[in-house]
N, CA, C and O atoms as a GROMACS GRO file, in nm:
protein
  452
    1MET      N    1   7.925  11.931  10.161
    1MET     CA    2   8.051  11.931  10.090
    1MET      C    3   8.102  11.788  10.069
    1MET      O    4   8.144  11.753   9.959
    2CYS      N    5   8.097  11.705  10.175
    2CYS     CA    6   8.143  11.566  10.162
    2CYS      C    7   8.059  11.488  10.063
    2CYS      O    8   8.111  11.401   9.992
    3ARG      N    9   7.929  11.518  10.057
    3ARG     CA   10   7.842  11.448   9.962
    3ARG      C   11   7.885  11.474   9.819
    3ARG      O   12   7.871  11.386   9.734
    4LEU      N   13   7.936  11.590   9.792
    4LEU     CA   14   7.983  11.622   9.658
    4LEU      C   15   8.122  11.567   9.631
    4LEU      O   16   8.156  11.538   9.517
    5LEU      N   17   8.203  11.554   9.734
    5LEU     CA   18   8.341  11.511   9.718
    5LEU      C   19   8.352  11.362   9.684
    5LEU      O   20   8.431  11.326   9.597
    6TRP      N   21   8.276  11.275   9.752
    6TRP     CA   22   8.287  11.131   9.729
    6TRP      C   23   8.256  11.090   9.585
    6TRP      O   24   8.333  11.014   9.526
    7PRO      N   25   8.145  11.137   9.525
    7PRO     CA   26   8.122  11.099   9.385
    7PRO      C   27   8.234  11.146   9.292
    7PRO      O   28   8.272  11.077   9.198
    8PHE      N   29   8.288  11.264   9.320
    8PHE     CA   30   8.399  11.315   9.240
    8PHE      C   31   8.521  11.224   9.253
    8PHE      O   32   8.584  11.190   9.153
    9LEU      N   33   8.554  11.183   9.376
    9LEU     CA   34   8.670  11.096   9.397
    9LEU      C   35   8.651  10.960   9.331
    9LEU      O   36   8.745  10.904   9.274
   10LEU      N   37   8.529  10.906   9.338
   10LEU     CA   38   8.503  10.776   9.274
   10LEU      C   39   8.514  10.787   9.122
   10LEU      O   40   8.568  10.699   9.057
   11LEU      N   41   8.462  10.897   9.066
   11LEU     CA   42   8.472  10.920   8.922
   11LEU      C   43   8.618  10.938   8.882
   11LEU      O   44   8.662  10.883   8.781
   12LEU      N   45   8.692  11.013   8.960
   12LEU     CA   46   8.834  11.034   8.933
   12LEU      C   47   8.908  10.900   8.935
   12LEU      O   48   8.994  10.876   8.850
   13GLY      N   49   8.877  10.816   9.030
   13GLY     CA   50   8.940  10.685   9.038
   13GLY      C   51   8.911  10.598   8.917
   13GLY      O   52   8.997  10.521   8.874
   14ALA      N   53   8.791  10.609   8.863
   14ALA     CA   54   8.755  10.530   8.746
   14ALA      C   55   8.830  10.575   8.621
   14ALA      O   56   8.850  10.496   8.529
   15CYS      N   57   8.871  10.702   8.617
   15CYS     CA   58   8.939  10.758   8.501
   15CYS      C   59   9.091  10.755   8.513
   15CYS      O   60   9.161  10.769   8.413
   16TYR      N   61   9.142  10.736   8.633
   16TYR     CA   62   9.286  10.744   8.660
   16TYR      C   63   9.354  10.618   8.610
   16TYR      O   64   9.302  10.509   8.632
   17PRO      N   65   9.471  10.627   8.542
   17PRO     CA   66   9.542  10.505   8.502
   17PRO      C   67   9.581  10.424   8.624
   17PRO      O   68   9.641  10.477   8.718
   18GLN      N   69   9.547  10.296   8.624
   18GLN     CA   70   9.564  10.216   8.745
   18GLN      C   71   9.647  10.093   8.719
   18GLN      O   72   9.672  10.055   8.605
   19GLY      N   73   9.689  10.033   8.828
   19GLY     CA   74   9.765   9.909   8.819
   19GLY      C   75   9.913   9.931   8.836
   19GLY      O   76   9.980   9.851   8.901
   20GLY      N   77   9.964  10.037   8.780
   20GLY     CA   78  10.105  10.071   8.796
   20GLY      C   79  10.196   9.981   8.717
   20GLY      O   80  10.153   9.877   8.666
   21PRO      N   81  10.322  10.019   8.706
   21PRO     CA   82  10.417   9.937   8.633
   21PRO      C   83  10.436   9.803   8.703
   21PRO      O   84  10.440   9.796   8.826
   22GLY      N   85  10.449   9.699   8.626
   22GLY     CA   86  10.474   9.568   8.683
   22GLY      C   87  10.350   9.489   8.715
   22GLY      O   88  10.360   9.372   8.753
   23ALA      N   89  10.232   9.547   8.702
   23ALA     CA   90  10.110   9.475   8.738
   23ALA      C   91  10.089   9.355   8.647
   23ALA      O   92  10.030   9.256   8.689
   24GLY      N   93  10.135   9.363   8.522
   24GLY     CA   94  10.108   9.255   8.430
   24GLY      C   95  10.226   9.163   8.404
   24GLY      O   96  10.206   9.059   8.342
   25GLY      N   97  10.344   9.194   8.448
   25GLY     CA   98  10.457   9.108   8.419
   25GLY      C   99  10.585   9.161   8.479
   25GLY      O  100  10.585   9.254   8.560
   26GLY      N  101  10.695   9.098   8.438
   26GLY     CA  102  10.824   9.139   8.492
   26GLY      C  103  10.861   9.054   8.611
   26GLY      O  104  10.782   8.972   8.658
   27SER      N  105  10.983   9.074   8.660
   27SER     CA  106  11.027   8.995   8.775
   27SER      C  107  10.968   9.051   8.903
   27SER      O  108  10.946   9.171   8.916
   28ALA      N  109  10.943   8.963   8.995
   28ALA     CA  110  10.879   9.003   9.121
   28ALA      C  111  10.984   9.034   9.226
   28ALA      O  112  11.078   8.957   9.246
   29GLU      N  113  10.967   9.147   9.292
   29GLU     CA  114  11.055   9.182   9.404
   29GLU      C  115  11.000   9.116   9.530
   29GLU      O  116  10.884   9.076   9.532
   30PRO      N  117  11.080   9.103   9.634
   30PRO     CA  118  11.028   9.046   9.759
   30PRO      C  119  10.914   9.133   9.814
   30PRO      O  120  10.922   9.256   9.812
   31CYS      N  121  10.808   9.067   9.861
   31CYS     CA  122  10.696   9.142   9.918
   31CYS      C  123  10.735   9.198  10.054
   31CYS      O  124  10.798   9.130  10.135
   32PRO      N  125  10.698   9.323  10.079
   32PRO     CA  126  10.712   9.374  10.215
   32PRO      C  127  10.603   9.310  10.300
   32PRO      O  128  10.516   9.242  10.245
   33GLY      N  129  10.604   9.327  10.428
   33GLY     CA  130  10.500   9.271  10.513
   33GLY      C  131  10.364   9.334  10.488
   33GLY      O  132  10.260   9.275  10.518
   34VAL      N  133  10.365   9.456  10.432
   34VAL     CA  134  10.241   9.529  10.403
   34VAL      C  135  10.247   9.579  10.259
   34VAL      O  136  10.340   9.650  10.221
   35ILE      N  137  10.147   9.544  10.180
   35ILE     CA  138  10.133   9.598  10.044
   35ILE      C  139  10.049   9.724  10.057
   35ILE      O  140   9.938   9.720  10.109
   36GLN      N  141  10.102   9.834  10.009
   36GLN     CA  142  10.032   9.962  10.022
   36GLN      C  143   9.943   9.988   9.901
   36GLN      O  144   9.975   9.949   9.789
   37ILE      N  145   9.832  10.054   9.926
   37ILE     CA  146   9.743  10.099   9.821
   37ILE      C  147   9.754  10.251   9.820
   37ILE      O  148   9.715  10.318   9.916
   38GLN      N  149   9.807  10.303   9.710
   38GLN     CA  150   9.832  10.447   9.703
   38GLN      C  151   9.829  10.490   9.557
   38GLN      O  152   9.883  10.422   9.470
   39GLY      N  153   9.765  10.604   9.530
   39GLY     CA  154   9.756  10.651   9.392
   39GLY      C  155   9.677  10.557   9.304
   39GLY      O  156   9.707  10.543   9.186
   40PHE      N  157   9.575  10.492   9.361
   40PHE     CA  158   9.492  10.395   9.290
   40PHE      C  159   9.577  10.284   9.228
   40PHE      O  160   9.553  10.242   9.114
   41ALA      N  161   9.676  10.236   9.304
   41ALA     CA  162   9.762  10.126   9.262
   41ALA      C  163   9.811  10.049   9.384
   41ALA      O  164   9.823  10.105   9.493
   42PHE      N  165   9.840   9.920   9.363
   42PHE     CA  166   9.902   9.839   9.467
   42PHE      C  167  10.053   9.857   9.456
   42PHE      O  168  10.108   9.854   9.346
   43ARG      N  169  10.119   9.876   9.571
   43ARG     CA  170  10.265   9.899   9.571
   43ARG      C  171  10.332   9.806   9.670
   43ARG      O  172  10.308   9.818   9.790
   44PRO      N  173  10.415   9.712   9.625
   44PRO     CA  174  10.448   9.685   9.486
   44PRO      C  175  10.333   9.613   9.416
   44PRO      O  176  10.254   9.544   9.480
   45ALA      N  177  10.327   9.629   9.285
   45ALA     CA  178  10.220   9.566   9.208
   45ALA      C  179  10.248   9.418   9.186
   45ALA      O  180  10.155   9.339   9.166
   46ARG      N  181  10.375   9.379   9.192
   46ARG     CA  182  10.413   9.239   9.173
   46ARG      C  183  10.523   9.208   9.273
   46ARG      O  184  10.625   9.278   9.277
   47CYS      N  185  10.504   9.104   9.353
   47CYS     CA  186  10.606   9.068   9.450
   47CYS      C  187  10.600   8.918   9.479
   47CYS      O  188  10.506   8.850   9.439
   48SER      N  189  10.701   8.868   9.550
   48SER     CA  190  10.706   8.725   9.581
   48SER      C  191  10.735   8.703   9.729
   48SER      O  192  10.800   8.784   9.795
   49VAL      N  193  10.684   8.590   9.779
   49VAL     CA  194  10.704   8.552   9.920
   49VAL      C  195  10.724   8.401   9.928
   49VAL      O  196  10.691   8.328   9.835
   50ALA      N  197  10.777   8.356  10.040
   50ALA     CA  198  10.786   8.213  10.068
   50ALA      C  199  10.650   8.164  10.118
   50ALA      O  200  10.577   8.239  10.183
   51ALA      N  201  10.616   8.040  10.087
   51ALA     CA  202  10.492   7.982  10.137
   51ALA      C  203  10.490   7.990  10.290
   51ALA      O  204  10.592   7.969  10.355
   52GLY      N  205  10.375   8.021  10.345
   52GLY     CA  206  10.360   8.035  10.490
   52GLY      C  207  10.368   8.178  10.538
   52GLY      O  208  10.347   8.206  10.656
   53THR      N  209  10.400   8.270  10.447
   53THR     CA  210  10.410   8.412  10.481
   53THR      C  211  10.271   8.474  10.492
   53THR      O  212  10.179   8.437  10.418
   54SER      N  213  10.256   8.567  10.585
   54SER     CA  214  10.132   8.645  10.596
   54SER      C  215  10.159   8.788  10.552
   54SER      O  216  10.263   8.845  10.585
   55LEU      N  217  10.065   8.844  10.478
   55LEU     CA  218  10.074   8.982  10.431
   55LEU      C  219   9.951   9.060  10.474
   55LEU      O  220   9.848   9.002  10.506
   56ARG      N  221   9.965   9.190  10.476
   56ARG     CA  222   9.852   9.280  10.500
   56ARG      C  223   9.848   9.382  10.386
   56ARG      O  224   9.948   9.406  10.320
   57PHE      N  225   9.730   9.441  10.366
   57PHE     CA  226   9.713   9.551  10.272
   57PHE      C  227   9.677   9.675  10.352
   57PHE      O  228   9.595   9.669  10.443
   58GLN      N  229   9.740   9.787  10.317
   58GLN     CA  230   9.715   9.914  10.387
   58GLN      C  231   9.669  10.018  10.286
   58GLN      O  232   9.738  10.043  10.187
   59ASN      N  233   9.552  10.078  10.310
   59ASN     CA  234   9.496  10.178  10.219
   59ASN      C  235   9.543  10.317  10.258
   59ASN      O  236   9.501  10.372  10.360
   60LEU      N  237   9.631  10.375  10.177
   60LEU     CA  238   9.681  10.510  10.199
   60LEU      C  239   9.613  10.612  10.108
   60LEU      O  240   9.651  10.729  10.107
   61ASP      N  241   9.512  10.568  10.032
   61ASP     CA  242   9.437  10.657   9.944
   61ASP      C  243   9.324  10.728  10.018
   61ASP      O  244   9.298  10.699  10.135
   62LEU      N  245   9.259  10.820   9.948
   62LEU     CA  246   9.143  10.890  10.004
   62LEU      C  247   9.012  10.821   9.970
   62LEU      O  248   8.905  10.865  10.014
   63ALA      N  249   9.017  10.714   9.892
   63ALA     CA  250   8.898  10.639   9.852
   63ALA      C  251   8.907  10.497   9.909
   63ALA      O  252   9.016  10.448   9.936
   64PRO      N  253   8.792  10.430   9.928
   64PRO     CA  254   8.795  10.291   9.974
   64PRO      C  255   8.846  10.198   9.864
   64PRO      O  256   8.829  10.226   9.745
   65HIS      N  257   8.907  10.088   9.904
   65HIS     CA  258   8.959   9.987   9.811
   65HIS      C  259   8.940   9.848   9.871
   65HIS      O  260   8.903   9.835   9.988
   66MET      N  261   8.966   9.746   9.790
   66MET     CA  262   8.965   9.606   9.833
   66MET      C  263   9.081   9.536   9.764
   66MET      O  264   9.134   9.586   9.665
   67ALA      N  265   9.120   9.423   9.815
   67ALA     CA  266   9.216   9.335   9.747
   67ALA      C  267   9.154   9.196   9.748
   67ALA      O  268   9.137   9.135   9.853
   68THR      N  269   9.121   9.147   9.628
   68THR     CA  270   9.050   9.020   9.614
   68THR      C  271   9.125   8.931   9.515
   68THR      O  272   9.149   8.973   9.402
   69ALA      N  273   9.161   8.811   9.555
   69ALA     CA  274   9.228   8.717   9.464
   69ALA      C  275   9.129   8.671   9.359
   69ALA      O  276   9.013   8.642   9.390
   70GLU      N  277   9.174   8.663   9.235
   70GLU     CA  278   9.086   8.622   9.125
   70GLU      C  279   9.031   8.482   9.144
   70GLU      O  280   8.916   8.456   9.108
   71GLY      N  281   9.108   8.392   9.200
   71GLY     CA  282   9.061   8.255   9.222
   71GLY      C  283   8.990   8.235   9.354
   71GLY      O  284   8.954   8.122   9.387
   72GLY      N  285   8.967   8.342   9.429
   72GLY     CA  286   8.897   8.331   9.556
   72GLY      C  287   8.987   8.297   9.674
   72GLY      O  288   8.936   8.260   9.780
   73GLY      N  289   9.118   8.307   9.660
   73GLY     CA  290   9.209   8.272   9.768
   73GLY      C  291   9.205   8.366   9.887
   73GLY      O  292   9.229   8.324  10.000
   74PHE      N  293   9.174   8.494   9.863
   74PHE     CA  294   9.162   8.590   9.974
   74PHE      C  295   9.079   8.709   9.930
   74PHE      O  296   9.065   8.737   9.811
   75ASP      N  297   9.024   8.779  10.027
   75ASP     CA  298   8.946   8.901  10.004
   75ASP      C  299   8.956   8.985  10.130
   75ASP      O  300   8.914   8.941  10.238
   76THR      N  301   9.010   9.104  10.119
   76THR     CA  302   9.028   9.190  10.236
   76THR      C  303   8.899   9.253  10.285
   76THR      O  304   8.894   9.303  10.397
   77GLY      N  305   8.795   9.251  10.203
   77GLY     CA  306   8.678   9.331  10.235
   77GLY      C  307   8.713   9.477  10.207
   77GLY      O  308   8.824   9.507  10.162
   78THR      N  309   8.621   9.566  10.233
   78THR     CA  310   8.644   9.708  10.206
   78THR      C  311   8.744   9.766  10.305
   78THR      O  312   8.728   9.752  10.426
   79LEU      N  313   8.846   9.831  10.251
   79LEU     CA  314   8.945   9.901  10.332
   79LEU      C  315   8.922  10.050  10.311
   79LEU      O  316   8.952  10.104  10.204
   80ASN      N  317   8.870  10.115  10.412
   80ASN     CA  318   8.849  10.259  10.403
   80ASN      C  319   8.983  10.331  10.416
   80ASN      O  320   9.081  10.270  10.459
   81PRO      N  321   8.989  10.459  10.381
   81PRO     CA  322   9.114  10.533  10.393
   81PRO      C  323   9.176  10.516  10.532
   81PRO      O  324   9.108  10.537  10.633
   82GLY      N  325   9.304  10.479  10.536
   82GLY     CA  326   9.375  10.460  10.662
   82GLY      C  327   9.367  10.319  10.719
   82GLY      O  328   9.442  10.287  10.811
   83ASP      N  329   9.278  10.234  10.666
   83ASP     CA  330   9.262  10.097  10.718
   83ASP      C  331   9.377  10.006  10.674
   83ASP      O  332   9.437  10.026  10.568
   84THR      N  333   9.405   9.905  10.757
   84THR     CA  334   9.497   9.797  10.725
   84THR      C  335   9.420   9.666  10.739
   84THR      O  336   9.346   9.648  10.836
   85SER      N  337   9.438   9.576  10.644
   85SER     CA  338   9.364   9.449  10.646
   85SER      C  339   9.413   9.358  10.757
   85SER      O  340   9.520   9.378  10.814
   86ALA      N  341   9.332   9.258  10.786
   86ALA     CA  342   9.375   9.148  10.872
   86ALA      C  343   9.485   9.072  10.796
   86ALA      O  344   9.493   9.084  10.673
   87PRO      N  345   9.569   8.996  10.865
   87PRO     CA  346   9.674   8.920  10.795
   87PRO      C  347   9.613   8.818  10.698
   87PRO      O  348   9.512   8.754  10.728
   88ILE      N  349   9.677   8.805  10.584
   88ILE     CA  350   9.636   8.707  10.483
   88ILE      C  351   9.748   8.603  10.476
   88ILE      O  352   9.860   8.635  10.437
   89ALA      N  353   9.717   8.479  10.512
   89ALA     CA  354   9.816   8.371  10.511
   89ALA      C  355   9.824   8.311  10.371
   89ALA      O  356   9.723   8.268  10.315
   90LEU      N  357   9.942   8.308  10.316
   90LEU     CA  358   9.966   8.252  10.183
   90LEU      C  359  10.044   8.122  10.201
   90LEU      O  360  10.167   8.123  10.208
   91THR      N  361   9.972   8.011  10.208
   91THR     CA  362  10.034   7.883  10.241
   91THR      C  363  10.064   7.795  10.120
   91THR      O  364  10.153   7.710  10.126
   92GLN      N  365   9.992   7.814  10.011
   92GLN     CA  366  10.008   7.729   9.893
   92GLN      C  367  10.092   7.799   9.786
   92GLN      O  368  10.060   7.911   9.748
   93PRO      N  369  10.199   7.733   9.737
   93PRO     CA  370  10.277   7.793   9.628
   93PRO      C  371  10.189   7.816   9.505
   93PRO      O  372  10.096   7.740   9.478
   94GLY      N  373  10.220   7.920   9.433
   94GLY     CA  374  10.145   7.953   9.312
   94GLY      C  375  10.150   8.102   9.286
   94GLY      O  376  10.212   8.178   9.361
   95THR      N  377  10.082   8.143   9.181
   95THR     CA  378  10.074   8.284   9.144
   95THR      C  379   9.932   8.331   9.170
   95THR      O  380   9.836   8.274   9.118
   96TYR      N  381   9.919   8.434   9.251
   96TYR     CA  382   9.789   8.487   9.292
   96TYR      C  383   9.769   8.625   9.232
   96TYR      O  384   9.826   8.724   9.279
   97ALA      N  385   9.688   8.632   9.127
   97ALA     CA  386   9.651   8.761   9.070
   97ALA      C  387   9.536   8.816   9.154
   97ALA      O  388   9.444   8.742   9.191
   98TYR      N  389   9.541   8.944   9.185
   98TYR     CA  390   9.435   9.005   9.265
   98TYR      C  391   9.399   9.142   9.208
   98TYR      O  392   9.473   9.198   9.127
   99PHE      N  393   9.285   9.194   9.251
   99PHE     CA  394   9.236   9.321   9.199
   99PHE      C  395   9.151   9.389   9.305
   99PHE      O  396   9.116   9.328   9.406
  100CYS      N  397   9.118   9.514   9.281
  100CYS     CA  398   9.027   9.589   9.368
  100CYS      C  399   8.887   9.574   9.309
  100CYS      O  400   8.864   9.612   9.194
  101ARG      N  401   8.793   9.520   9.385
  101ARG     CA  402   8.657   9.502   9.333
  101ARG      C  403   8.585   9.635   9.315
  101ARG      O  404   8.488   9.642   9.240
  102ILE      N  405   8.631   9.740   9.381
  102ILE     CA  406   8.569   9.872   9.365
  102ILE      C  407   8.625   9.941   9.240
  102ILE      O  408   8.552  10.011   9.170
  103HIS      N  409   8.753   9.921   9.213
  103HIS     CA  410   8.822   9.979   9.096
  103HIS      C  411   8.891   9.863   9.023
  103HIS      O  412   9.011   9.843   9.041
  104PRO      N  413   8.818   9.787   8.940
  104PRO     CA  414   8.869   9.662   8.883
  104PRO      C  415   8.996   9.672   8.799
  104PRO      O  416   9.062   9.571   8.776
  105SER      N  417   9.030   9.790   8.752
  105SER     CA  418   9.154   9.800   8.675
  105SER      C  419   9.278   9.807   8.764
  105SER      O  420   9.390   9.802   8.714
  106MET      N  421   9.258   9.818   8.895
  106MET     CA  422   9.371   9.810   8.990
  106MET      C  423   9.404   9.662   9.008
  106MET      O  424   9.321   9.585   9.055
  107ARG      N  425   9.526   9.623   8.970
  107ARG     CA  426   9.563   9.482   8.973
  107ARG      C  427   9.702   9.462   9.030
  107ARG      O  428   9.786   9.552   9.026
  108GLY      N  429   9.724   9.344   9.083
  108GLY     CA  430   9.855   9.307   9.135
  108GLY      C  431   9.873   9.157   9.130
  108GLY      O  432   9.780   9.083   9.101
  109VAL      N  433   9.996   9.112   9.158
  109VAL     CA  434  10.029   8.970   9.156
  109VAL      C  435  10.121   8.939   9.273
  109VAL      O  436  10.218   9.011   9.299
  110ILE      N  437  10.091   8.831   9.343
  110ILE     CA  438  10.179   8.779   9.448
  110ILE      C  439  10.222   8.639   9.405
  110ILE      O  440  10.138   8.553   9.380
  111GLU      N  441  10.352   8.618   9.398
  111GLU     CA  442  10.407   8.486   9.366
  111GLU      C  443  10.448   8.420   9.498
  111GLU      O  444  10.530   8.473   9.572
  112VAL      N  445  10.388   8.304   9.526
  112VAL     CA  446  10.421   8.229   9.648
  112VAL      C  447  10.505   8.109   9.604
  112VAL      O  448  10.462   8.028   9.523
  113ARG      N  449  10.626   8.100   9.660
  113ARG     CA  450  10.717   7.992   9.620
  113ARG      C  451  10.741   7.895   9.734
  113ARG      O  452  10.815   7.798   9.717
   0.00000   0.00000   0.00000
């Protein structure tokens, strides 16, 4: 049964609208200490923090995900359902666009000020 379920979930994830509102623009809300992955989207999709802040990603979905900065600033590795990443230190001001390498249309932005 599980062998049949995983391919279905991966296919469903590829077809599901991803990224969520705010992934591409808009004003950034303050980042919580943990960015959640739920419904094949990062929540919040866009947020801001002060330089020196550490964040974690928590996978609340039924499928594995990753959070990888486009410029190579961070990579959580694979987060299986229920996993929380190690802390990610954001020390340099700038805008960090990131995505899920397993589901590339899942995107988010962290603004470090």
